[in-house]
C-alpha positions in Angstrom: 24.2 -13.8 11.0 27.7 -15.8 10.8 29.5 -16.7 13.5 26.9 -16.6 16.3 27.4 -18.4 19.6 24.6 -19.2 22.0 25.5 -18.4 25.4 24.2 -18.9 29.2 24.0 -17.0 31.9 25.1 -18.9 35.4 25.3 -18.7 39.1 29.0 -20.1 39.8 28.9 -21.4 43.5 32.5 -23.3 43.3 35.6 -22.9 41.3 38.4 -25.4 41.3 41.9 -25.1 39.4 44.6 -27.0 38.8 48.1 -27.1 39.7 49.2 -26.2 35.9 52.2 -28.8 36.3 51.4 -30.7 33.6 49.7 -28.1 31.1 51.2 -27.7 28.1 52.1 -24.3 26.8 50.6 -23.2 23.6 51.1 -20.3 21.0 48.6 -18.0 19.9 48.8 -19.1 15.9 45.4 -17.6 14.4 41.8 -17.0 14.8 39.6 -20.2 13.7 37.3 -19.4 10.6 35.3 -22.8 10.9 32.2 -21.1 11.8 32.8 -18.4 9.7 33.1 -21.0 6.6 30.1 -23.2 7.8 27.6 -20.0 8.4 28.3 -18.4 4.9 27.8 -22.0 3.4 24.6 -22.3 4.7 23.4 -18.8 4.8 20.4 -17.5 7.0 17.9 -19.7 6.2 20.1 -22.6 6.6 21.4 -21.9 10.0 17.5 -21.2 11.4 16.8 -25.0 10.1 19.8 -26.0 11.6 19.0 -24.8 14.8 15.6 -25.9 14.6 16.8 -29.2 13.9 19.5 -29.3 16.6 19.5 -26.8 18.9 16.1 -25.8 20.7 16.8 -28.3 23.5 20.5 -28.5 25.5 22.4 -31.5 25.8 19.9 -31.8 29.4 16.6 -31.6 27.8 16.3 -28.1 29.0 14.7 -25.5 26.3 17.4 -23.3 24.6 15.3 -20.5 23.4 17.2 -20.3 20.4 14.4 -19.4 18.0 12.9 -16.8 20.8 
């Protein structure tokens, strides 16, 4: 169960980009392991408890269906 992310299916009407003149260049260094370490520490029961506590409703109040 470790490393699970929620995703949304959306319809996109408009996409805009910047000119990229001031965007810094970054080099890939490594994968992040924060989510993996967090999930290993909590284990499956703790992850489900966290989802129930914090992730059943989105920031705008919509149900997420994460426990369905």
